[in-house]
N, C-alpha and C positions, 0 to 999 in steps of 0.2 A: 519466526513469529507466525502465529495463526492469523487468519482474517479477523477473528473476534478480538484478538489482542491489538491488532492494528486499529480497528474501529474504536476500541476503548481509548487508546492513546490519542486518537484524533478527536476525542471529545464528543462522540455521538453521531459521527457521520454514518449514514445508513449503508447497509450491505450493498444495496442496489447502486448507490453512488460510487462506492469503491469499485464495483465491477464495471460500471460505466466508464470510470477513469481508465480502467484496464483496456476496455474496448477501444477507447480513443488514443491509447498509447501514452497516457498522462500519469499513470499510477507508478508505484515503485516496481522495480524488477522483482519478478516472482518465479517460482518453479512449482511444478506439480509433482506430488508424491504418486507412487504407483496406485494408490486408492483414489486418485483424482483430486485430493484436497490441495489447496494452494498454501505455499509457505513463502515467507520473505525473510531473507537474512537481515538481522538487526542493522548491520552496517549499511546495507542497501536502503533500508527504511530511513536511517539517519541522513544518508547522503541525499535522498529524495527530498526530505524535509528542508535540508540546507539549501537545495536548489530552489525550492518554493520561496523560502525566506529571501533569498537573493533576488528573485524575480519581483518580489513585492516591494523591495527597497527602492 
């Protein structure tokens, strides 16, 4: 998934917020492409969301 796709699925979270979560180690696992763009496997994104839901319960 691209960062734009993730932001869309999160319902309007800002790009800055996403990168801040990454700086703090609180975002989903991601990897960089050779051109420097970030990508997240959908399975990692889904697992991250489930962890957030579990922590909120």
